[in-house]
C-alpha positions in Angstrom: 22.4 -55.3 -18.7 22.5 -53.4 -22.0 18.7 -53.2 -22.1 18.5 -51.8 -18.6 21.0 -49.0 -19.5 18.9 -48.1 -22.6 15.6 -47.9 -20.6 16.4 -44.7 -18.7 17.6 -43.0 -21.8 14.3 -43.8 -23.5 12.4 -42.3 -20.6 14.6 -39.2 -20.7 13.9 -38.9 -24.5 10.2 -38.8 -23.7 10.5 -35.9 -21.2 10.8 -33.1 -23.8 7.8 -34.5 -25.8 5.8 -34.6 -22.6 6.7 -31.1 -21.7 5.9 -30.0 -25.2 2.5 -31.6 -25.0 1.8 -29.8 -21.7 2.8 -26.4 -23.0 0.7 -27.1 -26.2 -2.3 -27.9 -24.1 -1.8 -24.8 -21.9 -1.4 -22.7 -25.1 -4.6 -24.0 -26.6 -6.5 -23.6 -23.4 -5.3 -19.9 -23.1 -6.3 -19.2 -26.7 -9.7 -20.8 -26.2 -10.3 -18.8 -23.0 -9.2 -15.5 -24.7 -11.4 -16.2 -27.8 -14.4 -17.1 -25.6 -13.9 -13.9 -23.6 -13.7 -11.9 -26.7 -16.8 -13.4 -28.2 -18.7 -12.9 -24.9 -17.7 -9.3 -24.8 -18.8 -8.8 -28.4 -22.2 -10.4 -27.6 -22.7 -8.2 -24.6 -21.8 -5.1 -26.6 -24.4 -5.9 -29.1 -27.1 -4.7 -26.7 -27.2 -1.0 -25.8 -27.8 -1.1 -22.0 -25.4 -4.0 -21.5 -22.7 -2.3 -23.6 -23.0 0.9 -21.6 -22.7 -0.9 -18.3 -19.8 -3.0 -19.4 -17.8 -0.1 -20.9 -18.3 2.2 -17.9 -17.5 -0.6 -15.5 -14.3 -1.5 -17.3 -13.1 2.1 -17.3 -13.3 2.1 -13.5 -11.1 -0.9 -13.1 -7.4 -0.8 -12.5 -6.0 -3.3 -15.1 -8.9 -4.1 -17.4 -9.5 -0.7 -19.0 -8.0 -1.9 -22.3 -11.0 -4.3 -22.7 -13.3 -1.4 -23.3 -11.5 -0.5 -26.5 -11.8 -4.1 -27.7 -15.6 -4.0 -27.3 -16.3 -0.7 -28.9 -14.7 2.1 -30.9 -13.2 5.3 -29.3 -16.1 7.4 -30.5 -18.6 5.0 -29.0 -16.7 5.1 -25.7 -17.0 8.9 -25.7 -20.7 8.7 -26.5 -21.3 6.3 -23.7 -19.4 8.4 -21.2 -21.4 11.5 -22.1 -24.6 9.6 -21.5 -23.6 7.9 -18.3 -21.9 10.4 -16.1 -22.4 12.8 -13.2 -23.1 16.5 -13.5 -20.5 19.0 -12.3 -21.1 19.9 -8.6 -20.3 23.6 -8.9 -19.5 25.3 -5.6 -18.2 22.5 -3.3 -17.3 24.6 -0.3 -18.7 22.7 2.7 -21.2 24.7 4.8 -20.0 23.7 8.3 -23.0 25.3 9.8 -25.1 22.4 8.6 -23.3 20.0 10.9 -23.7 20.1 14.6 -21.3 17.8 16.4 -22.3 17.1 20.1 -19.6 17.5 22.8 -18.6 13.9 23.4 -15.7 14.8 25.6 -17.8 14.9 28.8 -18.0 11.2 29.8 -21.0 11.9 32.1 -23.3 12.9 29.3 -25.7 10.3 27.9 -24.8 11.3 24.4 -21.1 10.4 25.0 -21.9 7.1 26.6 -24.2 6.2 23.7 -21.6 7.2 21.2 -18.8 5.2 22.8 -21.0 2.0 23.0 -22.9 2.3 19.8 -21.5 1.7 16.4 -24.4 0.6 14.2 -24.0 -1.9 11.4 -26.7 -1.9 8.8 -27.0 -4.5 6.0 -28.4 -3.1 2.7 -29.6 -5.2 -0.2 -29.7 -3.7 -3.7 -30.6 -5.2 -7.1 -27.0 -5.6 -8.2 -25.1 -5.4 -4.9 -25.0 -6.1 -1.1 -23.9 -3.2 1.0 -22.8 -2.8 4.6 -23.1 0.6 6.4 -21.1 1.4 9.5 -22.6 4.4 11.4 -20.2 6.0 13.9 -22.0 8.5 16.1 -18.9 10.2 17.4 -16.9 11.5 14.4 -13.8 12.1 16.6 -13.4 8.3 16.6 -12.7 8.2 12.9 -9.2 8.9 11.7 -6.7 7.9 9.0 -3.8 5.4 9.7 -1.0 4.7 7.3 1.9 2.3 7.0 4.3 5.3 6.6 6.8 5.8 9.4 7.4 9.5 8.6 6.5 12.0 5.9 6.8 10.1 2.6 8.7 7.3 4.3 7.1 4.1 3.1 8.1 0.5 3.9 10.0 -1.2 1.0 7.8 -4.2 1.3 4.6 -2.2 0.7 1.5 -1.9 2.7 -0.5 -4.2 4.9 -4.1 -5.5 5.1 -7.0 -3.5 6.4 -6.9 -5.8 9.5 -3.2 -4.9 10.0 -4.0 -1.2 9.8 -6.9 -1.5 12.2 -4.7 -3.4 14.7 -1.8 -0.9 14.3 -4.2 1.9 15.2 -5.6 -0.1 18.2 -9.0 0.5 16.6 -12.1 -1.6 16.4 -12.8 -1.3 12.7 -12.3 0.5 9.4 -12.5 0.7 5.7 -10.0 1.2 2.9 -9.1 4.8 2.1 -7.9 6.7 -0.9 -6.1 6.2 -4.2 -2.7 4.5 -4.0 0.2 3.1 -6.1 -0.9 -0.5 -6.9 1.7 -1.0 -9.6 3.4 -3.9 -7.6 0.0 -4.9 -6.1 1.6 -4.2 -2.7 0.0 -0.9 -1.7 3.3 1.0 -1.9 2.2 4.6 -1.1 -0.8 6.8 -1.1 -1.4 9.2 -4.0 -2.0 12.9 -3.6 -2.5 14.1 -0.1 -2.4 12.0 3.0 -2.8 13.4 6.5 -2.8 11.2 9.6 -3.4 12.6 13.1 -2.5 16.1 12.0 0.8 15.0 10.3 1.1 15.6 6.5 2.5 12.3 5.3 2.2 13.1 1.6 1.6 16.3 -0.2 1.5 15.9 -4.0 -1.9 17.3 -5.1 -1.0 17.1 -8.8 0.4 13.6 -8.6 -2.6 12.2 -10.5 -5.2 14.1 -12.5 -8.4 15.3 -10.8 -7.4 14.6 -7.2 -9.9 15.6 -4.5 -9.1 15.5 -0.8 -11.6 13.8 1.6 -10.8 14.5 5.2 -11.9 15.5 8.7 -11.1 18.7 10.5 -10.0 19.1 14.1 -13.7 20.1 14.7 -14.7 16.7 13.2 -16.3 18.1 10.1 -16.0 16.2 6.8 -14.4 18.1 4.0 -14.3 17.4 0.3 -11.8 19.7 -1.4 -10.6 19.8 -5.1 -6.8 20.0 -4.9 -6.1 19.1 -8.5 -5.0 22.7 -9.4 -3.1 23.4 -6.2 0.6 23.5 -5.7 2.1 21.7 -2.7 2.5 25.1 -1.0 -1.1 25.9 -1.6 -2.4 22.6 -0.5 -0.3 22.8 2.7 -1.7 26.2 3.4 -5.2 24.9 2.9 -4.6 21.9 5.2 -3.4 24.3 7.9 -6.2 26.9 7.4 -8.9 24.3 7.5 -7.2 22.4 10.3 -7.4 19.1 8.6 -6.4 16.3 11.0 -6.9 13.3 8.7 -7.3 13.0 5.0 -6.9 10.9 1.8 -7.4 11.6 -1.9 -9.5 10.1 -4.6 -9.9 11.0 -8.3 -12.6 12.9 -10.2 -12.0 12.1 -13.9 -14.4 11.3 -16.6 -12.5 10.4 -19.8 -11.9 7.6 -22.3 -9.2 6.4 -19.8 -11.0 6.7 -16.5 -14.5 6.9 -15.1 -13.8 8.0 -11.5 -15.9 10.3 -9.3 -15.8 11.7 -5.8 -18.6 14.1 -4.8 -21.9 12.3 -3.9 -23.8 14.8 -1.7 -22.7 18.4 -1.0 -24.4 20.6 1.6 -27.5 18.4 1.6 -27.8 18.4 -2.2 -27.4 15.0 -4.0 -25.3 15.1 -7.1 -27.3 14.9 -10.4 -26.6 11.9 -12.6 -27.0 10.9 -16.2 -28.3 7.4 -16.4 -26.7 5.4 -13.5 -23.8 7.9 -13.3 -21.2 5.2 -13.6 -20.6 1.5 -14.2 -21.2 -1.2 -11.6 -18.3 -2.0 -9.2 -17.5 -2.7 -5.5 -17.5 0.7 -3.8 -16.3 2.4 -0.6 -17.8 5.8 0.5 -17.8 8.1 3.5 -20.5 10.6 4.6 -21.6 12.7 7.5 -25.0 13.4 8.9 -26.3 16.7 10.3 -25.7 15.3 13.9 -22.0 14.7 13.0 -22.3 10.9 12.7 -19.9 9.4 10.1 -21.3 6.9 7.6 -18.8 4.4 6.2 -20.2 2.4 3.3 -19.0 -0.6 1.3 -20.6 -2.6 -1.4 -19.7 -5.9 -3.1 -19.5 -6.7 -6.8 -17.4 -8.2 -9.7 -19.1 -11.6 -9.2 -18.7 -11.7 -5.4 -22.0 -13.1 -3.9 -23.2 -13.2 -7.5 -23.4 -9.4 -7.6 -21.9 -7.1 -10.2 -21.7 -4.0 -8.0 -23.1 -0.6 -7.2 -23.4 2.6 -9.4 -22.8 6.2 -8.5 -26.6 6.6 -8.4 -26.8 3.7 -5.9 -24.3 5.4 -3.5 -26.0 8.7 -3.7 -29.4 7.1 -3.0 -28.0 5.2 0.1 -26.2 8.2 1.5 -29.2 10.4 1.0 -31.5 7.8 2.6 -29.3 7.6 5.7 -29.2 11.3 6.1 -25.8 12.3 4.7 -25.3 16.1 4.4 -22.0 15.6 2.7 -20.6 12.4 1.1 -17.8 11.2 -1.1 -16.7 8.2 -3.0 -13.4 6.6 -2.0 -11.2 4.0 -3.8 -13.2 1.0 -4.8 -12.9 -2.2 -6.9 -10.5 -4.7 -5.4 -9.5 -2.2 -2.7 -13.0 -2.2 -1.2 -13.2 -3.8 2.3 -14.6 -3.3 5.8 -13.2 -4.8 9.0 -15.1 -4.6 12.3 -14.8 -6.3 15.7 -12.4 -9.0 14.6 -14.0 -9.9 11.3 -14.1 -8.7 7.7 -17.7 -7.6 6.9 -16.6 -7.1 3.3 -13.6 -9.0 1.9 -11.6 -8.2 -1.2 -13.4 -9.4 -4.4 -10.1 -10.7 -5.9 -10.2 -14.5 -5.4 -6.6 -14.8 -4.0 -7.5 -12.2 -1.3 -11.0 -13.5 -0.8 -10.5 -14.0 3.0 -8.7 -10.7 3.6 -7.9 -7.4 1.8 -5.4 -6.1 -0.6 -2.2 -4.6 0.8 -3.0 -1.0 1.6 -0.9 2.1 2.5 -3.7 3.7 4.4 -7.3 3.4 5.8 -10.0 5.2 7.7 -10.2 3.5 11.1 -12.6 3.8 14.0 -11.1 3.9 17.5 
């Protein structure tokens, strides 16, 4: 009987040792992974073109920017940015006369019937990416939906998936929209300016540096407006004067901290690039053809389908090839996704969201 009483205590004495061994193994594993990653980054950075691609790609990420400074010095980062960037676009006022939107309100016209029944999906294969382009002939079908239930009134539990936003709008498809607060990885609220169906949901044009508004007017013309120097009063006046019905914001900032860009094509002129213009990442973009049709574009990347992603030059080339008169880059990376007719045509590249999307506060949807 005495031996039986001692046996459980012996087992119990072994538990801390077992736990210690488990933690020791985990610690060694983590150290090995970190060292391996560090060595791999150093090897990649030993080659000029690979170093440039890696650094510019990391600067476009949300949480991996710090890795760029582990690879190269601050001065090297500045040199890389200078050699791989986009030229200033200059005058960005949209020439609305270059866009002719047919009158789709008359249901008896062939154009209207065609637009209602025809959303074209185009698969595009690039060297480092796979892209999906959704062409929506009637631009009035494209709008912005958000999780907000009033001006700057956001759910405490964050956003929802792209599918959830599409279903909320009773739409058929959509893509992710603008820059948003991802600090909790819950899509808490949109940054900058957000307009949905004529209602200003958020109006903080200086909330982040270099914000640019991308939206549609009541006349269904795509607008790309730098709001970074506007006050809320000025941006509200601009929204009212231009009659913006739906809009989001993304960021134009080239620095040692960010490598974000917005303008791709302005008034039929493709933006000039140095090198590839950016790193390689999943992308989301929106454009408009001369006939008013909206182009919604997504690309994969970050290892998804064995692809690293698309560059700014890639987006400009695609948008130009498919006739965009004006086009803008939207939020990309892990936010990039496209949903259409009951399925994700592009899923989130983050492995734990690989069958769906991140939680988002807003999206462009197609009714």
